N, C-alpha and C positions, 0 to 999 in steps of 0.2 A: 783731650787728655783726661778729663774728668770721668769718662766712661772706661778708661783703660783698666783700672783696678777691678771693677766688677766683672768685666769681660774675662780677664785673666783668671779670676776666681771661678767663674762658670766653666772655663775651659778645663781647669783642674778637676772640678767636681764631676763633670761629664766625661772626662777622659778624651777631650778633643784638642789636645795641645798642638796638633798639627794643622788645625783649621785657622783661617783668617778671621779677624773680628766680624766681618760681614757674614761669614758662614756660621759663626757662633750665634749671631742674632737670629738668623734664619732657623737654626735648630731650636732655639728657644721659642720660636713662634709656632712650631709644628703642633704641640699639644693644644694651643689656643685655637688654631685652625680646625683641628679635629673635633674639639668640643663644640665650636660654633656650628660646624656642619651637622653634627648629631642633634644639637638643639633645634636647628632649622628643620631637619627631617622629622623630628618628633612633633613639632608644632603643625607641620603640614599634614602629617599622618592623622593626628587627633582631630584637626579641623575639617579635613576634606576626604581623606582616603579610607578611614576605618569603616569596615563593614560594607564597602562597595562590592558590587557583583563580581568585579574582576580582581578582588583581593580575597585573602582568607578571612572568613567571618570572625568578627570580634564580639565580645560580650556586650559592649556598648557601641552604639552607632556613632558616626562622625558628629562633631559638635554642630555642624551646619544642619544636618538632617534630624538629629535627636538632641536639641538643646537641653531638654529636661534631664536626660541621662548625664550629659556633660556637667551641668550645674550641680547635680547631686554628687557626682564623683569629685568635683572640685570642693564642694562643702565637706565631703568625707575626708579629703586630704587636709583641708584647713583645720577642721575640728580635731583630727588626730594630731596634727602639728602642734595645736595648742596644748594637748596633754603631754606630748613629747617635750615641749619647751619647759613646762612646769617641772618635770622630773629631771631633765638634762641640765637646766639652769642651776639646780642645786649641785649637780655633779661638777659642772664646769667652775662653779664658785670655789669649791674645795680644791679641785684639781688645779685651777689657775693660780690661786693664792698660795696654797701650801705645797704644790707639786706632789700631792698625795693621791695616788690612784685608789680611791676608796672602793674596794671590791665588795664591800658590804652595802653599797648603795641600793642594789636590787633587793637585798634582804630587808632593809629599812622600808622600802616601798611595800613589800608584801606584808611585813609585820604591822605596819600602820593600817593596811587594808583590813587585815583580820581583826585588829582591835576596833576599828570603826564599825565593822559589820556586827561584832558582838555587842557593842554599846548601842547601836541602832536597834538591834533585836530586843535588848532590855528596855529601851525607851518605848518601843512600840508595843511590847508585851507579847511578841510572837517570835518563834524561832524558825518558822517555815511558812511558805505561802503568804509572804508579805506583799501586799499590793500597794501601788503608789497612793491609792486613796487612804491607806493607813499611815502614810508618812507626811509629816509637816516639814516646812523648811528647817525648823530647829532640830527635828529628828535626823536631818542630814548634816547640817553645818556643825552641830555640837560634836557628834562622833568623829567627823572629819578633823576638826580642830584638836580634839583630845588625842586621836591616833597620831596626828602629825607632831604634836607636842611631846608625846611619849618617846617617839623615835628620835626627836631632836635632842632631848635630854640624854638618851642612850648614846647618841652620836658624840656628844660632848664628853661623856664619861669615857667612851672608848678612846677619844682623842687625848684626853688628859692622862689616862692611866697607861696607855700603850704607845700611842703615836708621838706624843710630845717628846719622849726621850729618844726617839729614833729619827728626829728631823734630819732630812737630807739623805737618809738611807732608803732609797726608793724601793728596792727589792724587799728589804725587811718589812717595810710598812705594808707593801702589797701582800706579803705572806700573812702578816697579822690580820689584815682586814679580810682575807680569804678565810682564815680560821674562824673569825667572828661570824662571817656569813654562813659557814658550814654549821656552826653551833646553833645559830638562830634558825636555820632551815630545819635541823633535826627537832628542835624544841617546838617549832610551829607545827610540824607534822604530828608530834605527840599531842599537843594542846588542841589543835583545830582540825585534825584529820586530813585525809587526802582528797575528800570530795570538794568539788568546786562550790564556792559560795559567792553570793552577790549582794552588794549594797544597793538599796533601792532608791531611785531618785524621788524627790518630793512630788506630790501630786500636781503642784502648780506648774511644773515644767514638763510634764509628760503629756504632750499633745502632738498632733501632726498637722502639717499644712501642705498645700500643693504647689509645685513648681513645674509649670509646663506639663501638667498631667502626672507628675511624679510626686509621691508622698515623701515627706521628710520629717524626722523627729526633732521637736524643739529641745529635747534634752541634750542633744549634741551641740546646739547653739548655746545652751546654758553652760556646758563644759567650756566652750570657746570663750564665753564671757568671763568665766572665772580665770581662764588663762590670760586674758587681756588685762584684767585687774592685777593679777600677780606680776605680769610683765611691767606694767606701769609703776607698781609699788617698788619693784626691784630696781627699776631705772632711777626713780626718785631717791631711793635709799643710797644707791651707789654714786649718784651724781650730785645730790643736794644735801648730803649730811657729811659731817666730819668723819664718822666711822667708815662710810662708804668710800670717801676719798682716800682714806688710809688704806683700805682694802685694795682699791685700784692702784695705788702707789706700790703696794706690796707685790702686786702681780708683775709690775715692771722692774722693781728694784727693792728687794727685801733688806739688803744691807743699808741702804739709804734710810729706810723707815726706822731701822734700829738706831742708826746714828742720830736721829732726831729725838731720841729719848722715849719713843712710843713703845708701850708694852706689847710686843708682838704676840706673846702667849695669849693675851686677852683678845687680841684681834683674831688670832687663829680660832679660839674657842667660839667667838661670835660667828665667824664664817662657817664653822662646822655646824653650829646650831641652826643657822639659816639654811644651809645646804641640806641638812638632814630633814629639817621641817618641810622643805619643798618636796623632797622625796616622799615623805609621809603624806602630804597633801595630794601629790600625784597618785599615791597608792589608793586613797579614798576615791578619787575620781576614776581611776582605772578599775576599781572594784565595782563601781556603778556602771561603767562603760562596757566592760567585758568580763567581769567577775575576777575572782582570785582563787588560785589553786597551786598545787605543787608545780614548780617550774617557772611560774610567773616571775620570780625574783631574777632568775638567770636571763630571761628574755628582756626584762627592762634594764638590767645592767648593760646588756649588749646594745640596746637602743640608745642608752645614754652615751656609751663609748662612741657609737657611730656618729651621733649628733655632734659631739665634741670634736671628733676628728675632722668632720666636714667643716664645721664652723670655725674652729680654731681654739687653741688653748686659752682659757681665762677670759673669753669675750662673751658678754651677754648678747651683743649683736650677732656674734657667730652662732650662739645657741638658737637665736631666732631663725637665722638663715639655714642652719643645719636642720632644724626641726621642720621648716617648710619644705626643703628639698626631700627629706626623708619621708615626711607625711604624704607629699604629693606622689612620690615614687610608689609607696605602698598602695595608694588609692588608684592611681592611673594605670600601673603596670598590668594588674589582672583584668582591668576593664577594657583596655585597648590593645593588649597583645592578641594575636590570632588565637582563637578558642582552643586549638590543639596544643598551644604552647604556654598556656597560662601558668603551668607549674614552674616555668622559668622566671616568674615575676620576682621572686626573692633575690635572684641574681642581680637585678637592676639596682638594688640598694648598694651593693658592693661595686658595681660598675660606676655609679655616681661618685662613690668615695674615691675610686681609683682615678677618675677623670679630674676631680677637684684637686687631688694631691699632685697629679701630673702638671697642673697649671700653677697651683699654689701649694707647695709642699708643707706649709705650716697651717693650712686651712684657709677658709675665705677671709677671716678677720684675725688670724693668728699672727703673732710677731716672731721673727727669728730670734732664737735664744742667743 
């Protein structure tokens, strides 16, 4: 009898009122079976079948025959996932607590990148042809921190001036943040120009090492290390401090938090500051990793949305899982798809998102509203 209510609810949602409970259970298992088969085929393909003489050639050989290429591809996915996590965790923090889709998140990412680049150039004393040998750790960390702090303060100002008075009005808040993003994009174009700019890693992390005959840059591992530190700090803050516990409680039940006499406005401001700071820190890392130019803001806003959708609303664990799946997809698809079809690799991002939502409509770690 305990399963009767969920089964009836599923029958109504799926339009299967004429099916028996047993048939409804079978229908619910179909997406899981499909996803399991696809995962199994992908693993077998990457490990054994890729680039065999009887298959269409791929950019990377099978993991058994070319372990170096496999490890490099895996590390590329892992390090990219670290950067995705830093940016998307700020987005999911704001989205999860405040139910505000901050469409200016990508603009904050790019603005922090530009600010960090300009400060680094001033500290080094060059505006072009900066080499890693010119950059000390302080010449990287100080600009990154300042850029992230500036956009964090800007995020709080935006939240207090515009979003605070429209709490619960999702569409209006989304339109406001889109307007802020457009204004920032125009001002960045005027101030910093349309040419791509790069923030340079410090000389201490710009080296290469070999893995099974393949070279790999230590700067990518440095980026991963920063992501791990950010993830650990965020977990400790959310799980071991009073403010973090209030934020997690706010994700589950905002009305209960208010009833306890907690100033929700302050909690929201802190959450917006931290979320915007993480976007800014990700901007500095992204500018060092792939540069900053016009359009980067939109790309990273989309990246954050995909990670949050896959991982689940308001979940840091979901941000980790979503970042890993997304990062691995971006790294492995072009490497292991048949060479004539690598241009379809971008589609795999949305295939993963569709498969996850088919099995778990609220994301891997999301909770039903």
